[in-house]
PDBQT receptor file of N, H, CA, C and O in Angstrom, charges set to zero:
ATOM      1  N   UNK A   1      -9.210 -12.619  -4.973  1.00  0.00    +0.000 N 
ATOM      2  CA  UNK A   1      -9.513 -13.480  -3.336  1.00  0.00    +0.000 C 
ATOM      3  C   UNK A   1      -8.365 -14.408  -3.438  1.00  0.00    +0.000 C 
ATOM      4  O   UNK A   1      -8.244 -14.815  -4.593  1.00  0.00    +0.000 OA
ATOM      5  N   UNK A   2      -7.430 -14.908  -2.571  1.00  0.00    +0.000 N 
ATOM      6  H   UNK A   2      -7.529 -14.577  -1.633  1.00  0.00    +0.000 HD
ATOM      7  CA  UNK A   2      -6.979 -15.595  -1.993  1.00  0.00    +0.000 C 
ATOM      8  C   UNK A   2      -7.768 -16.803  -1.244  1.00  0.00    +0.000 C 
ATOM      9  O   UNK A   2      -8.330 -16.582  -0.172  1.00  0.00    +0.000 OA
ATOM     10  N   UNK A   3      -7.787 -18.055  -1.834  1.00  0.00    +0.000 N 
ATOM     11  H   UNK A   3      -7.331 -18.234  -2.706  1.00  0.00    +0.000 HD
ATOM     12  CA  UNK A   3      -8.468 -19.145  -1.226  1.00  0.00    +0.000 C 
ATOM     13  C   UNK A   3      -7.000 -20.095  -0.349  1.00  0.00    +0.000 C 
ATOM     14  O   UNK A   3      -7.279 -21.203   0.109  1.00  0.00    +0.000 OA
ATOM     15  N   UNK A   4      -5.641 -19.606  -0.199  1.00  0.00    +0.000 N 
ATOM     16  H   UNK A   4      -5.414 -18.706  -0.571  1.00  0.00    +0.000 HD
ATOM     17  CA  UNK A   4      -4.998 -20.320   0.255  1.00  0.00    +0.000 C 
ATOM     18  C   UNK A   4      -5.482 -20.789   1.999  1.00  0.00    +0.000 C 
ATOM     19  O   UNK A   4      -5.223 -21.965   2.251  1.00  0.00    +0.000 OA
ATOM     20  N   UNK A   5      -6.144 -19.972   3.177  1.00  0.00    +0.000 N 
ATOM     21  H   UNK A   5      -6.354 -19.016   2.972  1.00  0.00    +0.000 HD
ATOM     22  CA  UNK A   5      -6.393 -20.387   4.051  1.00  0.00    +0.000 C 
ATOM     23  C   UNK A   5      -7.640 -20.541   4.683  1.00  0.00    +0.000 C 
ATOM     24  O   UNK A   5      -8.050 -20.287   5.815  1.00  0.00    +0.000 OA
ATOM     25  N   UNK A   6      -8.373 -21.245   3.197  1.00  0.00    +0.000 N 
ATOM     26  H   UNK A   6      -8.040 -21.451   2.277  1.00  0.00    +0.000 HD
ATOM     27  CA  UNK A   6      -9.828 -22.008   3.455  1.00  0.00    +0.000 C 
ATOM     28  C   UNK A   6     -11.212 -21.298   3.349  1.00  0.00    +0.000 C 
ATOM     29  O   UNK A   6     -11.199 -20.073   3.471  1.00  0.00    +0.000 OA
ATOM     30  N   UNK A   7     -12.287 -21.861   3.156  1.00  0.00    +0.000 N 
ATOM     31  H   UNK A   7     -12.297 -22.856   3.057  1.00  0.00    +0.000 HD
ATOM     32  CA  UNK A   7     -13.476 -20.926   3.219  1.00  0.00    +0.000 C 
ATOM     33  C   UNK A   7     -13.483 -20.370   4.642  1.00  0.00    +0.000 C 
ATOM     34  O   UNK A   7     -13.056 -20.761   5.729  1.00  0.00    +0.000 OA
ATOM     35  N   UNK A   8     -14.026 -19.484   4.272  1.00  0.00    +0.000 N 
ATOM     36  H   UNK A   8     -14.373 -19.166   3.389  1.00  0.00    +0.000 HD
ATOM     37  CA  UNK A   8     -14.489 -18.847   5.878  1.00  0.00    +0.000 C 
ATOM     38  C   UNK A   8     -15.927 -18.902   6.509  1.00  0.00    +0.000 C 
ATOM     39  O   UNK A   8     -16.400 -18.456   7.554  1.00  0.00    +0.000 OA
ATOM     40  N   UNK A   9     -16.469 -19.677   5.385  1.00  0.00    +0.000 N 
ATOM     41  H   UNK A   9     -16.085 -20.040   4.536  1.00  0.00    +0.000 HD
ATOM     42  CA  UNK A   9     -17.887 -19.835   6.018  1.00  0.00    +0.000 C 
ATOM     43  C   UNK A   9     -18.256 -21.583   6.558  1.00  0.00    +0.000 C 
ATOM     44  O   UNK A   9     -19.315 -22.145   6.839  1.00  0.00    +0.000 OA
ATOM     45  N   UNK A  10     -16.493 -22.149   6.517  1.00  0.00    +0.000 N 
ATOM     46  H   UNK A  10     -15.634 -21.693   6.288  1.00  0.00    +0.000 HD
ATOM     47  CA  UNK A  10     -17.204 -23.647   7.145  1.00  0.00    +0.000 C 
ATOM     48  C   UNK A  10     -16.483 -23.389   8.796  1.00  0.00    +0.000 C 
ATOM     49  O   UNK A  10     -16.615 -24.355   9.548  1.00  0.00    +0.000 OA
ATOM     50  N   UNK A  11     -16.046 -22.656   9.139  1.00  0.00    +0.000 N 
ATOM     51  H   UNK A  11     -15.939 -21.872   8.528  1.00  0.00    +0.000 HD
ATOM     52  CA  UNK A  11     -15.408 -22.259  10.704  1.00  0.00    +0.000 C 
ATOM     53  C   UNK A  11     -16.011 -21.823  11.946  1.00  0.00    +0.000 C 
ATOM     54  O   UNK A  11     -16.482 -20.691  12.056  1.00  0.00    +0.000 OA
ATOM     55  N   UNK A  12     -16.018 -22.605  12.815  1.00  0.00    +0.000 N 
ATOM     56  H   UNK A  12     -15.635 -23.525  12.726  1.00  0.00    +0.000 HD
ATOM     57  CA  UNK A  12     -16.410 -21.686  14.408  1.00  0.00    +0.000 C 
ATOM     58  C   UNK A  12     -15.680 -20.591  14.430  1.00  0.00    +0.000 C 
ATOM     59  O   UNK A  12     -14.688 -20.417  13.721  1.00  0.00    +0.000 OA
ATOM     60  N   UNK A  13     -16.104 -19.832  15.201  1.00  0.00    +0.000 N 
ATOM     61  H   UNK A  13     -16.909 -19.973  15.777  1.00  0.00    +0.000 HD
ATOM     62  CA  UNK A  13     -15.650 -18.619  15.602  1.00  0.00    +0.000 C 
ATOM     63  C   UNK A  13     -14.384 -18.264  16.460  1.00  0.00    +0.000 C 
ATOM     64  O   UNK A  13     -13.929 -17.149  16.712  1.00  0.00    +0.000 OA
ATOM     65  N   UNK A  14     -13.869 -19.681  16.897  1.00  0.00    +0.000 N 
ATOM     66  H   UNK A  14     -14.239 -20.587  16.692  1.00  0.00    +0.000 HD
ATOM     67  CA  UNK A  14     -12.434 -19.882  17.389  1.00  0.00    +0.000 C 
ATOM     68  C   UNK A  14     -11.447 -20.335  16.317  1.00  0.00    +0.000 C 
ATOM     69  O   UNK A  14     -10.225 -20.344  16.462  1.00  0.00    +0.000 OA
ATOM     70  N   UNK A  15     -12.053 -20.677  15.325  1.00  0.00    +0.000 N 
ATOM     71  H   UNK A  15     -13.046 -20.670  15.207  1.00  0.00    +0.000 HD
ATOM     72  CA  UNK A  15     -11.095 -21.166  14.223  1.00  0.00    +0.000 C 
ATOM     73  C   UNK A  15     -11.234 -20.158  13.197  1.00  0.00    +0.000 C 
ATOM     74  O   UNK A  15     -10.430 -20.303  12.277  1.00  0.00    +0.000 OA
ATOM     75  N   UNK A  16     -12.180 -18.984  13.071  1.00  0.00    +0.000 N 
ATOM     76  H   UNK A  16     -12.833 -18.866  13.819  1.00  0.00    +0.000 HD
ATOM     77  CA  UNK A  16     -12.177 -17.564  11.988  1.00  0.00    +0.000 C 
ATOM     78  C   UNK A  16     -10.927 -16.825  12.434  1.00  0.00    +0.000 C 
ATOM     79  O   UNK A  16     -10.246 -16.167  11.647  1.00  0.00    +0.000 OA
ATOM     80  N   UNK A  17     -10.570 -16.996  14.107  1.00  0.00    +0.000 N 
ATOM     81  H   UNK A  17     -11.123 -17.531  14.746  1.00  0.00    +0.000 HD
ATOM     82  CA  UNK A  17      -9.677 -16.800  14.831  1.00  0.00    +0.000 C 
ATOM     83  C   UNK A  17      -8.401 -17.000  14.200  1.00  0.00    +0.000 C 
ATOM     84  O   UNK A  17      -7.560 -16.105  14.123  1.00  0.00    +0.000 OA
ATOM     85  N   UNK A  18      -8.231 -18.255  13.710  1.00  0.00    +0.000 N 
ATOM     86  H   UNK A  18      -8.915 -18.982  13.772  1.00  0.00    +0.000 HD
ATOM     87  CA  UNK A  18      -6.620 -18.907  13.317  1.00  0.00    +0.000 C 
ATOM     88  C   UNK A  18      -6.924 -18.789  11.956  1.00  0.00    +0.000 C 
ATOM     89  O   UNK A  18      -5.808 -18.763  11.438  1.00  0.00    +0.000 OA
ATOM     90  N   UNK A  19      -7.903 -18.685  10.899  1.00  0.00    +0.000 N 
ATOM     91  H   UNK A  19      -8.810 -18.706  11.320  1.00  0.00    +0.000 HD
ATOM     92  CA  UNK A  19      -7.762 -18.284   9.863  1.00  0.00    +0.000 C 
ATOM     93  C   UNK A  19      -7.376 -16.997   9.628  1.00  0.00    +0.000 C 
ATOM     94  O   UNK A  19      -6.336 -16.823   8.993  1.00  0.00    +0.000 OA
ATOM     95  N   UNK A  20      -8.063 -15.979  10.046  1.00  0.00    +0.000 N 
ATOM     96  H   UNK A  20      -8.908 -16.120  10.561  1.00  0.00    +0.000 HD
ATOM     97  CA  UNK A  20      -7.354 -14.934   9.807  1.00  0.00    +0.000 C 
ATOM     98  C   UNK A  20      -5.839 -14.626  10.228  1.00  0.00    +0.000 C 
ATOM     99  O   UNK A  20      -5.114 -13.823   9.642  1.00  0.00    +0.000 OA
ATOM    100  N   UNK A  21      -5.561 -15.222  11.089  1.00  0.00    +0.000 N 
ATOM    101  H   UNK A  21      -6.150 -15.875  11.566  1.00  0.00    +0.000 HD
ATOM    102  CA  UNK A  21      -4.199 -15.572  11.858  1.00  0.00    +0.000 C 
ATOM    103  C   UNK A  21      -3.111 -15.562  10.746  1.00  0.00    +0.000 C 
ATOM    104  O   UNK A  21      -2.133 -14.849  10.520  1.00  0.00    +0.000 OA
ATOM    105  N   UNK A  22      -3.856 -16.983   9.956  1.00  0.00    +0.000 N 
ATOM    106  H   UNK A  22      -4.651 -17.561  10.140  1.00  0.00    +0.000 HD
ATOM    107  CA  UNK A  22      -3.144 -17.927   8.993  1.00  0.00    +0.000 C 
ATOM    108  C   UNK A  22      -2.560 -16.422   7.727  1.00  0.00    +0.000 C 
ATOM    109  O   UNK A  22      -1.417 -16.083   7.420  1.00  0.00    +0.000 OA
ATOM    110  N   UNK A  23      -4.069 -15.786   7.231  1.00  0.00    +0.000 N 
ATOM    111  H   UNK A  23      -4.998 -16.061   7.481  1.00  0.00    +0.000 HD
ATOM    112  CA  UNK A  23      -4.434 -15.255   6.448  1.00  0.00    +0.000 C 
ATOM    113  C   UNK A  23      -3.481 -13.875   6.682  1.00  0.00    +0.000 C 
ATOM    114  O   UNK A  23      -3.100 -13.356   5.633  1.00  0.00    +0.000 OA
ATOM    115  N   UNK A  24      -3.021 -13.172   8.034  1.00  0.00    +0.000 N 
ATOM    116  H   UNK A  24      -3.330 -13.594   8.886  1.00  0.00    +0.000 HD
ATOM    117  CA  UNK A  24      -2.328 -12.487   7.838  1.00  0.00    +0.000 C 
ATOM    118  C   UNK A  24      -0.645 -12.760   7.818  1.00  0.00    +0.000 C 
ATOM    119  O   UNK A  24       0.130 -11.965   7.286  1.00  0.00    +0.000 OA
ATOM    120  N   UNK A  25      -0.282 -13.813   8.379  1.00  0.00    +0.000 N 
ATOM    121  H   UNK A  25      -0.912 -14.459   8.811  1.00  0.00    +0.000 HD
ATOM    122  CA  UNK A  25       1.040 -14.196   8.048  1.00  0.00    +0.000 C 
ATOM    123  C   UNK A  25       1.354 -14.410   6.278  1.00  0.00    +0.000 C 
ATOM    124  O   UNK A  25       2.315 -13.888   5.714  1.00  0.00    +0.000 OA
ATOM    125  N   UNK A  26       0.642 -15.014   5.800  1.00  0.00    +0.000 N 
ATOM    126  H   UNK A  26      -0.139 -15.438   6.258  1.00  0.00    +0.000 HD
ATOM    127  CA  UNK A  26       0.283 -15.220   4.409  1.00  0.00    +0.000 C 
ATOM    128  C   UNK A  26       0.746 -13.709   3.836  1.00  0.00    +0.000 C 
ATOM    129  O   UNK A  26       1.809 -13.440   3.276  1.00  0.00    +0.000 OA
ATOM    130  N   UNK A  27      -0.289 -12.869   4.120  1.00  0.00    +0.000 N 
ATOM    131  H   UNK A  27      -1.152 -13.088   4.574  1.00  0.00    +0.000 HD
ATOM    132  CA  UNK A  27      -0.421 -11.250   3.301  1.00  0.00    +0.000 C 
ATOM    133  C   UNK A  27       1.068 -11.090   3.737  1.00  0.00    +0.000 C 
ATOM    134  O   UNK A  27       1.952 -11.071   2.880  1.00  0.00    +0.000 OA
ATOM    135  N   UNK A  28       1.354 -10.974   5.088  1.00  0.00    +0.000 N 
ATOM    136  H   UNK A  28       0.637 -10.990   5.784  1.00  0.00    +0.000 HD
ATOM    137  CA  UNK A  28       2.801 -10.122   5.508  1.00  0.00    +0.000 C 
ATOM    138  C   UNK A  28       3.866 -10.928   4.605  1.00  0.00    +0.000 C 
ATOM    139  O   UNK A  28       4.788 -10.264   4.130  1.00  0.00    +0.000 OA
ATOM    140  N   UNK A  29       3.809 -12.324   4.329  1.00  0.00    +0.000 N 
ATOM    141  H   UNK A  29       3.060 -12.864   4.715  1.00  0.00    +0.000 HD
ATOM    142  CA  UNK A  29       5.199 -12.810   3.920  1.00  0.00    +0.000 C 
ATOM    143  C   UNK A  29       5.031 -12.725   2.107  1.00  0.00    +0.000 C 
ATOM    144  O   UNK A  29       5.929 -13.209   1.417  1.00  0.00    +0.000 OA
ATOM    145  N   UNK A  30       4.007 -12.176   1.561  1.00  0.00    +0.000 N 
ATOM    146  H   UNK A  30       3.278 -11.782   2.121  1.00  0.00    +0.000 HD
ATOM    147  CA  UNK A  30       3.585 -11.819   0.598  1.00  0.00    +0.000 C 
ATOM    148  C   UNK A  30       4.297 -10.551   0.549  1.00  0.00    +0.000 C 
ATOM    149  O   UNK A  30       5.006 -10.329  -0.432  1.00  0.00    +0.000 OA
ATOM    150  N   UNK A  31       4.174  -9.468   1.721  1.00  0.00    +0.000 N 
ATOM    151  H   UNK A  31       3.597  -9.648   2.518  1.00  0.00    +0.000 HD
ATOM    152  CA  UNK A  31       4.650  -7.819   1.652  1.00  0.00    +0.000 C 
ATOM    153  C   UNK A  31       5.996  -8.132   1.442  1.00  0.00    +0.000 C 
ATOM    154  O   UNK A  31       6.746  -7.565   0.648  1.00  0.00    +0.000 OA
ATOM    155  N   UNK A  32       6.304  -9.171   2.280  1.00  0.00    +0.000 N 
ATOM    156  H   UNK A  32       5.695  -9.632   2.925  1.00  0.00    +0.000 HD
ATOM    157  CA  UNK A  32       7.926  -8.944   2.879  1.00  0.00    +0.000 C 
ATOM    158  C   UNK A  32       8.672  -9.680   1.127  1.00  0.00    +0.000 C 
ATOM    159  O   UNK A  32       9.835  -9.346   0.899  1.00  0.00    +0.000 OA
ATOM    160  N   UNK A  33       8.102 -10.421   0.262  1.00  0.00    +0.000 N 
ATOM    161  H   UNK A  33       7.158 -10.692   0.447  1.00  0.00    +0.000 HD
ATOM    162  CA  UNK A  33       8.880 -10.437  -1.005  1.00  0.00    +0.000 C 
ATOM    163  C   UNK A  33       8.952  -9.480  -1.924  1.00  0.00    +0.000 C 
ATOM    164  O   UNK A  33       9.790  -9.091  -2.737  1.00  0.00    +0.000 OA
ATOM    165  N   UNK A  34       7.782  -9.168  -1.574  1.00  0.00    +0.000 N 
ATOM    166  H   UNK A  34       7.100  -9.484  -0.914  1.00  0.00    +0.000 HD
ATOM    167  CA  UNK A  34       7.451  -7.908  -2.616  1.00  0.00    +0.000 C 
ATOM    168  C   UNK A  34       8.074  -6.893  -2.241  1.00  0.00    +0.000 C 
ATOM    169  O   UNK A  34       8.030  -6.208  -3.262  1.00  0.00    +0.000 OA
ATOM    170  N   UNK A  35       8.787  -6.137  -1.275  1.00  0.00    +0.000 N 
ATOM    171  H   UNK A  35       8.822  -6.693  -0.445  1.00  0.00    +0.000 HD
ATOM    172  CA  UNK A  35       9.385  -5.512  -0.440  1.00  0.00    +0.000 C 
ATOM    173  C   UNK A  35      10.902  -5.987  -1.293  1.00  0.00    +0.000 C 
ATOM    174  O   UNK A  35      11.301  -5.322  -2.249  1.00  0.00    +0.000 OA
ATOM    175  N   UNK A  36      11.543  -7.043  -0.863  1.00  0.00    +0.000 N 
ATOM    176  H   UNK A  36      11.219  -7.584  -0.087  1.00  0.00    +0.000 HD
ATOM    177  CA  UNK A  36      12.517  -7.239  -1.347  1.00  0.00    +0.000 C 
ATOM    178  C   UNK A  36      12.883  -7.082  -3.013  1.00  0.00    +0.000 C 
ATOM    179  O   UNK A  36      13.700  -6.245  -3.397  1.00  0.00    +0.000 OA
ATOM    180  N   UNK A  37      12.213  -7.939  -3.885  1.00  0.00    +0.000 N 
ATOM    181  H   UNK A  37      11.549  -8.618  -3.573  1.00  0.00    +0.000 HD
ATOM    182  CA  UNK A  37      12.067  -7.746  -4.790  1.00  0.00    +0.000 C 
ATOM    183  C   UNK A  37      11.940  -6.175  -5.625  1.00  0.00    +0.000 C 
ATOM    184  O   UNK A  37      12.584  -5.891  -6.635  1.00  0.00    +0.000 OA
ATOM    185  N   UNK A  38      10.921  -5.239  -4.906  1.00  0.00    +0.000 N 
ATOM    186  H   UNK A  38      10.399  -5.470  -4.086  1.00  0.00    +0.000 HD
ATOM    187  CA  UNK A  38      10.863  -4.015  -5.740  1.00  0.00    +0.000 C 
ATOM    188  C   UNK A  38      12.565  -3.180  -5.154  1.00  0.00    +0.000 C 
ATOM    189  O   UNK A  38      13.120  -2.286  -5.792  1.00  0.00    +0.000 OA
ATOM    190  N   UNK A  39      13.141  -3.832  -3.710  1.00  0.00    +0.000 N 
ATOM    191  H   UNK A  39      12.690  -4.559  -3.191  1.00  0.00    +0.000 HD
ATOM    192  CA  UNK A  39      14.676  -3.176  -3.111  1.00  0.00    +0.000 C 
ATOM    193  C   UNK A  39      15.582  -3.472  -4.625  1.00  0.00    +0.000 C 
ATOM    194  O   UNK A  39      16.343  -2.663  -5.154  1.00  0.00    +0.000 OA
ATOM    195  N   UNK A  40      15.207  -5.053  -5.192  1.00  0.00    +0.000 N 
ATOM    196  H   UNK A  40      14.589  -5.711  -4.762  1.00  0.00    +0.000 HD
ATOM    197  CA  UNK A  40      16.622  -5.145  -6.023  1.00  0.00    +0.000 C 
ATOM    198  C   UNK A  40      16.187  -4.702  -7.533  1.00  0.00    +0.000 C 
ATOM    199  O   UNK A  40      16.844  -4.660  -8.574  1.00  0.00    +0.000 OA
ATOM    200  N   UNK A  41      14.812  -4.383  -7.246  1.00  0.00    +0.000 N 
ATOM    201  H   UNK A  41      14.279  -4.417  -6.400  1.00  0.00    +0.000 HD
ATOM    202  CA  UNK A  41      14.630  -3.496  -8.503  1.00  0.00    +0.000 C 
ATOM    203  C   UNK A  41      15.053  -1.624  -8.649  1.00  0.00    +0.000 C 
ATOM    204  O   UNK A  41      15.360  -0.926  -9.616  1.00  0.00    +0.000 OA
ATOM    205  N   UNK A  42      14.941  -1.443  -7.734  1.00  0.00    +0.000 N 
ATOM    206  H   UNK A  42      14.692  -2.010  -6.949  1.00  0.00    +0.000 HD
ATOM    207  CA  UNK A  42      15.229  -0.162  -7.396  1.00  0.00    +0.000 C 
ATOM    208  C   UNK A  42      17.258  -0.142  -7.345  1.00  0.00    +0.000 C 
ATOM    209  O   UNK A  42      17.952   0.762  -7.809  1.00  0.00    +0.000 OA
ATOM    210  N   UNK A  43      17.566  -0.911  -6.923  1.00  0.00    +0.000 N 
ATOM    211  H   UNK A  43      17.002  -1.645  -6.546  1.00  0.00    +0.000 HD
ATOM    212  CA  UNK A  43      19.059  -0.889  -7.103  1.00  0.00    +0.000 C 
ATOM    213  C   UNK A  43      19.408  -1.298  -8.562  1.00  0.00    +0.000 C 
ATOM    214  O   UNK A  43      20.615  -1.074  -8.655  1.00  0.00    +0.000 OA
ATOM    215  N   UNK A  44      19.061  -1.675  -9.478  1.00  0.00    +0.000 N 
ATOM    216  H   UNK A  44      18.080  -1.857  -9.403  1.00  0.00    +0.000 HD
ATOM    217  CA  UNK A  44      19.030  -2.229 -10.625  1.00  0.00    +0.000 C 
ATOM    218  C   UNK A  44      18.963  -0.671 -11.720  1.00  0.00    +0.000 C 
ATOM    219  O   UNK A  44      19.774  -0.264 -12.551  1.00  0.00    +0.000 OA
ATOM    220  N   UNK A  45      17.511  -0.053 -11.220  1.00  0.00    +0.000 N 
ATOM    221  H   UNK A  45      16.852  -0.384 -10.545  1.00  0.00    +0.000 HD
ATOM    222  CA  UNK A  45      17.743   1.195 -12.069  1.00  0.00    +0.000 C 
ATOM    223  C   UNK A  45      18.763   2.045 -11.383  1.00  0.00    +0.000 C 
ATOM    224  O   UNK A  45      19.451   2.759 -12.112  1.00  0.00    +0.000 OA
ATOM    225  N   UNK A  46      18.988   2.082  -9.950  1.00  0.00    +0.000 N 
ATOM    226  H   UNK A  46      18.429   1.502  -9.358  1.00  0.00    +0.000 HD
ATOM    227  CA  UNK A  46      20.033   3.141  -9.656  1.00  0.00    +0.000 C 
ATOM    228  C   UNK A  46      21.425   2.822 -10.927  1.00  0.00    +0.000 C 
ATOM    229  O   UNK A  46      21.833   3.514 -11.860  1.00  0.00    +0.000 OA
ATOM    230  N   UNK A  47      21.793   1.628 -10.472  1.00  0.00    +0.000 N 
ATOM    231  H   UNK A  47      21.462   1.066  -9.714  1.00  0.00    +0.000 HD
ATOM    232  CA  UNK A  47      23.166   1.779 -11.341  1.00  0.00    +0.000 C 
ATOM    233  C   UNK A  47      22.751   1.645 -12.494  1.00  0.00    +0.000 C 
ATOM    234  O   UNK A  47      23.719   1.448 -13.229  1.00  0.00    +0.000 OA
ATOM    235  N   UNK A  48      21.569   1.647 -13.189  1.00  0.00    +0.000 N 
ATOM    236  H   UNK A  48      20.783   1.807 -12.592  1.00  0.00    +0.000 HD
ATOM    237  CA  UNK A  48      21.766   1.925 -14.339  1.00  0.00    +0.000 C 
ATOM    238  C   UNK A  48      21.753   3.401 -14.866  1.00  0.00    +0.000 C 
ATOM    239  O   UNK A  48      22.141   3.833 -15.952  1.00  0.00    +0.000 OA
ATOM    240  N   UNK A  49      21.182   4.077 -13.760  1.00  0.00    +0.000 N 
ATOM    241  H   UNK A  49      20.868   3.726 -12.878  1.00  0.00    +0.000 HD
ATOM    242  CA  UNK A  49      21.045   5.719 -14.343  1.00  0.00    +0.000 C 
ATOM    243  C   UNK A  49      22.532   5.937 -14.092  1.00  0.00    +0.000 C 
ATOM    244  O   UNK A  49      23.167   6.450 -15.013  1.00  0.00    +0.000 OA
ATOM    245  N   UNK A  50      23.027   5.688 -13.223  1.00  0.00    +0.000 N 
ATOM    246  H   UNK A  50      22.511   5.271 -12.475  1.00  0.00    +0.000 HD
ATOM    247  CA  UNK A  50      24.531   5.985 -12.965  1.00  0.00    +0.000 C 
ATOM    248  C   UNK A  50      25.563   6.009 -13.807  1.00  0.00    +0.000 C 
ATOM    249  O   UNK A  50      26.280   6.998 -13.958  1.00  0.00    +0.000 OA
ATOM    250  N   UNK A  51      25.779   4.323 -14.741  1.00  0.00    +0.000 N 
ATOM    251  H   UNK A  51      25.196   3.520 -14.619  1.00  0.00    +0.000 HD
ATOM    252  CA  UNK A  51      26.163   4.133 -15.727  1.00  0.00    +0.000 C 
ATOM    253  C   UNK A  51      26.042   5.087 -16.772  1.00  0.00    +0.000 C 
ATOM    254  O   UNK A  51      27.045   5.346 -17.438  1.00  0.00    +0.000 OA
ATOM    255  N   UNK A  52      25.073   5.591 -16.989  1.00  0.00    +0.000 N 
ATOM    256  H   UNK A  52      24.259   5.381 -16.449  1.00  0.00    +0.000 HD
ATOM    257  CA  UNK A  52      24.134   6.150 -17.821  1.00  0.00    +0.000 C 
ATOM    258  C   UNK A  52      24.913   7.828 -17.735  1.00  0.00    +0.000 C 
ATOM    259  O   UNK A  52      25.240   8.458 -18.741  1.00  0.00    +0.000 OA
ATOM    260  N   UNK A  53      25.044   8.182 -16.711  1.00  0.00    +0.000 N 
ATOM    261  H   UNK A  53      24.778   7.670 -15.894  1.00  0.00    +0.000 HD
ATOM    262  CA  UNK A  53      25.542   9.802 -15.868  1.00  0.00    +0.000 C 
ATOM    263  C   UNK A  53      26.950   9.615 -16.192  1.00  0.00    +0.000 C 
ATOM    264  O   UNK A  53      27.433  10.610 -16.733  1.00  0.00    +0.000 OA
ATOM    265  N   UNK A  54      27.850   8.529 -16.007  1.00  0.00    +0.000 N 
ATOM    266  H   UNK A  54      27.457   7.720 -15.568  1.00  0.00    +0.000 HD
ATOM    267  CA  UNK A  54      29.144   8.175 -16.061  1.00  0.00    +0.000 C 
ATOM    268  C   UNK A  54      29.483   8.598 -17.849  1.00  0.00    +0.000 C 
ATOM    269  O   UNK A  54      30.181   9.481 -18.348  1.00  0.00    +0.000 OA
ATOM    270  N   UNK A  55      28.529   7.384 -18.530  1.00  0.00    +0.000 N 
ATOM    271  H   UNK A  55      27.962   6.666 -18.125  1.00  0.00    +0.000 HD
ATOM    272  CA  UNK A  55      28.669   7.394 -20.098  1.00  0.00    +0.000 C 
ATOM    273  C   UNK A  55      28.996   9.499 -20.759  1.00  0.00    +0.000 C 
ATOM    274  O   UNK A  55      29.964  10.002 -21.329  1.00  0.00    +0.000 OA
ATOM    275  N   UNK A  56      27.790  10.050 -20.335  1.00  0.00    +0.000 N 
ATOM    276  H   UNK A  56      27.003   9.641 -19.872  1.00  0.00    +0.000 HD
ATOM    277  CA  UNK A  56      27.435  11.260 -20.633  1.00  0.00    +0.000 C 
ATOM    278  C   UNK A  56      28.461  12.288 -20.171  1.00  0.00    +0.000 C 
ATOM    279  O   UNK A  56      28.506  13.401 -20.695  1.00  0.00    +0.000 OA
ATOM    280  N   UNK A  57      29.401  11.869 -19.056  1.00  0.00    +0.000 N 
ATOM    281  H   UNK A  57      29.364  10.965 -18.630  1.00  0.00    +0.000 HD
ATOM    282  CA  UNK A  57      30.144  12.434 -18.387  1.00  0.00    +0.000 C 
ATOM    283  C   UNK A  57      31.688  12.047 -18.931  1.00  0.00    +0.000 C 
ATOM    284  O   UNK A  57      32.574  12.859 -18.668  1.00  0.00    +0.000 OA
ATOM    285  N   UNK A  58      31.994  10.985 -19.586  1.00  0.00    +0.000 N 
ATOM    286  H   UNK A  58      31.273  10.324 -19.800  1.00  0.00    +0.000 HD
ATOM    287  CA  UNK A  58      32.925  11.021 -20.016  1.00  0.00    +0.000 C 
ATOM    288  C   UNK A  58      33.517  11.214 -21.233  1.00  0.00    +0.000 C 
ATOM    289  O   UNK A  58      34.743  11.178 -21.337  1.00  0.00    +0.000 OA
TER     290      UNK A  58
């Protein structure tokens, strides 16, 4: 569990909405970072697979 957005039991109802908004933004930024890293990994895998095919065809 991530506790970067604070303790959920210490907030009023109006603050809970703000806490959830911060949590949502944090999780979206984590997702975006992971998507970028995954794209880089996929590109590296494709490059190595292409190089191996080229070596086998040469």
